N, C-alpha and C positions, 0 to 999 in steps of 0.2 A: 525310474527305470530299473532299479535294483530290488524290486519288491520280492522277487523269488530267491534272493540270496539270504538264506536264513542259517542259523546254527544247525548243523546236521549231526554233530557229535553228541554222544551220550544220551540217546533217546531209546525208549522202549515202546514199540518195536524200532529197530535201527532204520536209518535213512534208506530209502529205496533207490534203485538205479535211476528211476525217473526223477526223483528229487535231486540227486547228484547231477544228472544231466541238465535239468532245468537251471540249477544254480550256475553251472559252467556256461550255459548258453547266455544267461543274463550277464555274467562277467565279461564274456567275449563281446557281447553287444555293447556294453559300456565302454570297453577299451577301444573298440573299432569305430564306434559311432554309427554302426549299421544295425538297423532292426532286422532287415533282410539284405544280405549282400548281393551285389551284382553277380552275373555269371562269371565275370573275370575274377572276382574275389571269393567265389563260393567254395572252391577247394581249400584255400588257405583258411577261410572262416571255419569250415567244418572240421578241418584238422586241428585247429586251435581249440574248438569245443571238446573234441575227443581227448586232446592232450590235457586240458584243464580237468576234465572229468576223471581221467586216469590218476592224475596227481591228487585230486581230492579224495578219491577212493583210498589211495596209499596213505595219505595223511590221516584220514579217519581210522584206518586199520592200525596205524602206528601209535596213535594217542592213547594215553592211559589216564585214569582218574580213580580216586577213591570215593568220589561222590556217587550216590545212587542215580540210576538213569532217570531222566525226566519222562513223565507220562505225556504222550502226545495229546490226549484228550484234555487233560488239565491245562496244558500250555495253550491249546487252542481256545479254551474258555477264557483264560487270562488275557489272551490277545484280543478277543472280542470285547471283553470288558474294558480294556484300555482304549480300544477304538471307539466304543460307545461313549466313554468318558471324554475323549478328545473331540469327537465329531458329532456327538449326539446320536440319538437313535432315530431311525426312520419313522415317520408318522404311520400309525396303524390304520388300516382301512382307507388310506388316501387313494383317491382315483384321479389320475392326471389326464384322463381322456377328454 
């Protein structure tokens, strides 16, 4: 359930607003146990997502490091390689029809 919660600090280019919001949404979903809240809980749920996203933005802006920023493309390739190593690669040309 927490697949969208990823490290967002120290990347080039920096984390986007959408990435921060998606991470906040996943966090609130995990805490609440709701994938989609009921109407009765919608206002509280959305307020929590906005609050977590605001705090995440402040945290990312306040953090400092002497490490060089990570390249998004390189990190994405590494993640795909880890996934292929862990789960195998899909069969090429496979037709499941």
